Structures are given as C-alpha cells and as structure tokens.
C-alpha positions in Angstrom: -35.1 -93.8 42.1 -31.4 -93.3 41.7 -30.5 -91.8 38.3 -27.3 -92.8 36.5 -25.6 -90.5 34.0 -24.7 -91.9 30.7 -20.9 -92.3 30.1 -21.1 -89.5 27.6 -22.4 -87.1 30.2 -19.2 -87.4 32.2 -17.3 -86.5 29.1 -19.5 -83.5 28.2 -19.4 -81.8 31.6 -15.6 -81.2 31.7 -15.8 -79.9 28.2 -18.5 -77.3 29.1 -16.6 -76.3 32.3 -13.5 -76.0 30.3 -15.3 -73.8 27.7 -16.6 -71.6 30.5 -13.1 -71.2 32.0 -11.7 -70.4 28.6 -14.3 -67.7 28.1 -13.6 -66.2 31.5 -9.9 -66.1 30.8 -10.4 -64.5 27.4 -12.7 -62.0 29.0 -10.1 -61.2 31.6 -7.4 -60.6 29.0 -9.8 -58.5 26.9 -10.7 -56.4 29.9 -7.1 -55.7 30.5 -6.4 -54.8 26.8 -9.5 -52.7 26.1 -9.8 -49.1 27.5 -13.0 -47.1 27.8 -13.2 -43.8 25.8 -11.7 -41.1 27.9 -13.7 -38.1 26.4 -13.2 -36.0 23.3 -9.9 -35.7 21.5 -9.4 -32.0 20.7 -8.3 -31.2 17.1 -7.6 -27.5 17.1 -7.6 -27.4 13.3 -11.2 -28.6 13.1 -14.3 -26.8 14.3 -16.1 -28.4 17.2 -19.9 -28.6 17.4 -20.6 -27.8 21.0 -24.4 -28.0 21.0 -27.5 -28.2 18.9 -31.1 -29.1 19.7 -31.4 -31.2 16.6 -28.7 -32.9 14.4 -29.0 -34.9 11.2 -25.9 -36.5 9.7 -25.7 -37.6 6.1 -22.6 -39.9 5.8 -22.8 -40.1 2.0 -22.6 -36.3 1.8 -20.4 -35.8 4.9 -22.8 -33.1 5.9 -24.3 -32.2 9.3 -27.6 -30.4 9.4 -28.1 -28.6 12.7 -31.1 -26.7 14.2 -31.8 -24.9 17.5 -29.2 -23.2 19.7 -26.3 -24.2 17.5 -22.8 -23.4 18.8 -19.5 -24.0 17.0 -16.1 -23.3 18.6 -12.7 -22.9 16.9 -9.6 -21.5 18.4 -10.7 -18.5 20.4 -13.9 -17.8 18.5 -17.5 -19.1 18.9 -20.2 -19.1 16.2 -23.8 -19.0 17.4 -26.9 -19.4 15.2 -30.4 -20.9 15.0 -29.5 -23.3 12.1 -26.4 -24.3 10.2 -25.0 -26.7 7.7 -21.5 -28.1 8.5 -19.4 -29.7 5.8 -17.1 -32.1 7.4 -14.7 -32.6 4.4 -14.1 -28.9 3.9 -14.4 -28.0 7.6 -16.7 -25.1 6.8 -20.2 -24.0 7.9 -23.0 -21.8 6.7 -25.0 -20.3 9.5 -28.2 -18.3 9.6 -30.9 -17.3 12.0 -29.4 -14.6 14.2 -25.8 -15.7 13.6 -23.0 -14.1 15.5 -19.3 -14.5 15.7 -17.7 -13.9 19.1 -14.1 -13.6 20.2 -12.8 -12.3 23.5 -13.0 -8.6 22.4 -15.5 -8.5 19.5 -19.0 -9.6 18.6 -20.1 -9.5 14.9 -23.7 -10.1 13.9 -25.4 -10.2 10.4 -27.9 -12.1 8.3 -25.5 -14.8 7.1 -22.2 -16.2 8.2 -20.0 -18.4 6.0 -17.1 -19.7 8.0 -14.1 -21.6 6.7 -12.3 -23.0 9.7 -9.3 -24.3 7.8 -8.6 -20.8 6.4 -9.6 -19.2 9.8 -11.9 -16.7 8.2 -15.6 -15.8 8.5 -17.6 -13.8 6.0 -20.5 -12.0 7.4 -23.1 -10.3 5.2 -26.4 -8.4 5.5 -26.9 -5.8 8.2 -23.5 -6.4 9.6 -22.7 -4.8 13.0 -19.4 -5.3 14.9 -19.0 -4.2 18.5 -15.5 -4.2 19.8 -13.9 -3.1 23.0 -10.3 -3.7 23.8 -9.5 -5.3 27.2 -7.6 -3.1 29.6 -4.0 -4.0 30.4 -3.4 -6.4 33.2 -3.9 -4.7 36.6 -6.0 -1.9 35.1 -9.7 -1.4 35.8 -11.9 -0.8 32.8 -13.8 2.5 32.7 -17.4 1.9 31.5 -18.6 4.2 28.7 -20.5 7.3 30.0 -23.4 9.1 28.4 -22.1 11.6 25.8 -18.5 12.1 25.0 -15.6 13.5 26.9 -14.0 16.8 26.2 -10.5 15.6 26.8 -8.3 13.0 25.0 -7.5 9.7 26.7 -5.1 9.9 29.6 -3.1 6.9 28.5 -3.0 3.8 26.2 -5.0 1.7 28.6 -7.9 4.2 28.6 -7.8 4.5 24.8 -8.1 0.7 24.5 -11.2 0.6 26.6 -13.2 2.7 24.2 -16.1 0.9 22.7 -16.3 1.0 18.9 -19.4 0.0 16.8 -19.0 -0.6 13.1 -21.8 -1.1 10.6 -21.4 -2.3 7.0 -22.9 -4.4 4.3 -20.2 -7.0 4.4 -17.4 -7.9 6.7 -14.5 -10.4 6.3 -13.1 -11.5 9.6 -9.7 -13.2 9.6 -8.7 -14.5 13.0 -5.4 -16.4 12.3 -2.7 -15.5 14.8 -0.4 -14.2 12.0 -3.1 -12.0 10.4 -6.0 -10.9 12.7 -7.6 -8.5 10.2 -11.1 -7.3 9.6 -12.2 -5.8 6.3 -15.6 -4.0 6.2 -17.1 -2.8 2.9 -20.3 -1.2 1.7 -20.5 2.3 3.1 -18.9 1.7 6.4 -19.7 3.6 9.6 -17.6 3.4 12.7 -18.6 5.1 15.9 -16.3 5.7 18.8 -17.1 8.0 21.8 -14.9 10.8 20.4 -15.3 10.4 16.6 -17.5 9.0 13.8 -16.0 7.7 10.6 -17.5 7.0 7.2 -15.8 5.3 4.3 -16.4 2.8 1.5 -13.9 0.4 3.0 -12.2 0.0 6.3 -9.4 -2.5 7.1 -8.6 -3.0 10.8 -5.3 -4.8 11.5 -5.0 -6.1 15.0 -1.2 -6.3 15.3 -0.2 -2.7 14.4 -3.7 -1.6 15.7 -4.4 0.7 12.7 -7.5 1.3 10.6 -7.0 2.1 6.9 -9.9 3.9 5.4 -10.5 4.3 1.6 -13.2 5.8 -0.6 -15.0 9.1 0.3 -13.7 9.2 3.8 -15.3 11.5 6.4 -14.0 11.8 9.9 -16.2 13.8 12.4 -15.0 14.5 15.9 -17.2 14.9 19.0 -16.6 18.7 18.7 -18.0 18.8 15.2 -14.7 19.2 13.4 -14.8 17.4 10.1 -12.2 16.1 7.7 -12.8 14.7 4.2 -10.3 12.9 2.0 -9.9 10.0 -0.4 -8.1 7.9 2.2 -6.8 8.0 5.8 -5.1 6.0 8.4 -6.1 6.0 12.1 -3.8 4.6 14.9 -5.8 3.0 17.7 -2.8 2.6 20.0 -1.4 6.1 19.5 -4.6 8.0 18.6 -3.4 9.8 15.5 -4.9 10.4 12.1 -2.9 10.7 8.9 -4.6 11.8 5.6 -3.5 13.0 2.2 -5.2 15.1 -0.5 -7.5 16.6 2.2 -10.5 18.3 0.6 -12.2 19.9 3.5 -11.3 20.6 7.2 -14.4 22.0 8.8 -14.5 24.1 12.0 -16.4 23.3 15.1 -20.2 23.5 14.6 -22.0 26.2 16.6 -23.9 24.9 19.5 -26.6 26.5 21.6 -25.3 29.4 23.7 -22.2 29.9 21.5 -21.7 33.2 19.7 -21.7 33.1 15.9 -18.1 32.9 14.7 -16.8 36.0 12.8 -16.8 35.9 9.0 -13.0 35.3 8.8 -13.4 31.9 10.5 -14.8 30.4 7.3 -12.7 27.3 6.5 -9.8 28.2 4.3 -10.6 25.4 1.9 -14.0 26.9 1.2 -12.9 30.5 0.5 -10.9 31.9 -2.4 -8.0 34.2 -1.3 -8.3 36.4 -4.4 -12.0 36.7 -4.5 -13.5 40.2 -3.9 -17.2 41.2 -3.6 -18.6 42.4 -6.9 -18.9 46.2 -7.2 -22.7 46.1 -7.8 -23.3 44.4 -4.4 -23.9 47.4 -2.2 -25.1 47.4 1.3 -28.9 47.4 1.6 -28.9 50.9 3.2 -27.1 52.4 0.1 -29.7 50.9 -2.2 -32.6 52.3 -0.2 -31.2 55.8 -0.5 -31.5 55.7 -4.3 
C-alpha cells in the first residue's frame, strides 16, 4: 500500500534538516575557536606539586593533603617527603616523614620542613644534617673524597670547592633566593670537612662571598690536631683562610703513635705563665729520698 505523508510532514523535514545543518555549522565554528589545553603553565613564583600517591583537596580551606612519595619543586630546589600539607593561598607547605630539601649542590634532611615558597625559605628542624659539595668549575674533573685526610692544602680553588662538607645542627634556616643564598644553622653546630672539624653555637654560610661566620664557643680542629678556640671566627671557603679575634687557646699537634713526646717547652703559650717558677719545696724525687 502506498503511504502518503501529511502536508505537515513536508514542512517538518526541512526544519529538522535545517536544524542539523545549523548545529554542524556552529560545531565547525566552535571547533575553530576552541583550543585543547597545551599542558601546564609554569608559574615560577608558585611551588609545583610534581607527584603524590594520594591527594585530597579541600576547596573551602584552599588546602592540599598529600601522602606517599610527595615531591614539590620550586626554582632550583625540590622538596621530598612522605606526607605534606600545602596551603595554596600562602604558597607554603609543611612536610614530614623523611623530608629532605635538595638543590644542585646541597641536601638537607631533618624531622620537619616548613617551606614558604613566596619568601623562598625553608626551615628544617630536628636532627638536621646538611651535606654539601661544590661543583667543580667547567672543564675540571671532580676528585672523589678519599679515606682519611690529606696532609697537603688544596692545590687550587677548584679542588677546594670539591671538598665535601657535612653539617649537623638542631635547626637550619635555608634561604635560596638569588639575592641572598644563605644558610643559618643553630643549636650546637658541627661541621666536618676533610681537613677540619668546626663546632659553634651558630654558623651562617653565605653563598655569594663563600664565607662561614661562626659565633658562640667556637672550636676549630684541623686534621693534624691543631685546635683554636674563640668566641667568633670567619672562614673563607674560596680562599681557605680563617680569621678570629680574642683567641683563647691555640693548641699544638696531638701526639700520634710513633711520635716522640714533645719537649716541655712546647706547651702552648696560652696555657703557661711566663713569670711562674716552680715552688722551692718541690724538689726532685731523688733529693727527697736522700733525707
């Protein structure tokens, strides 16, 4: 049987076709105007969360809660930890669980890291250890540390910069801005380099002039056993000199196995009184036995 379309059907079909054509045209224009995301937009002023096993975001708080293999990056540093809280508004993070701050030449570990990425500073507290080793100059090959210490001073600046330094303290403030680059360690600081060990209540290392300023009950012990004690001292990393004032004690080299005992006159000058004479009643043992 032949079917006839109602008059209205002929009117509706062009309308539907026209609607479809209009949608296709709009879609074509939209496709030309819209662009797919081309990846992350880097904002060097804000820290970047590179990875985390688990992330929870609370929009009302502006807080990220991160767990498992957490990695932040900012400028030339990276912050690693097991768990962290990141405050988006203040651009800061509190990291714990084996946290460590790493830059191209230094690794700092502790129990807790509080990083303010806007101020470009990280505060590390609790069992703090910093290991730093300057990169050799371009074209120079690094000399790996050897067992024990060398009896000679560094041949040149490049060799000096390759020395490995380990610093332990209770607290460390690490400022990594290009204009500052300063690390302040407090809480009975100990710094060990292959040719010297330093103790102080505070140590401030400034990257640009490459000097360390020590204050508070300073002790500097060389690999030969010479010891210097003073209230404060300044050590140049680049030129390998030490400057101190109000020196209290400069010790002599400690006796090692096979060395002969030093004569009595080699007692450190700071520990003997120039005008002191032995009391008259102190006679040699032989003279006492004759009586």
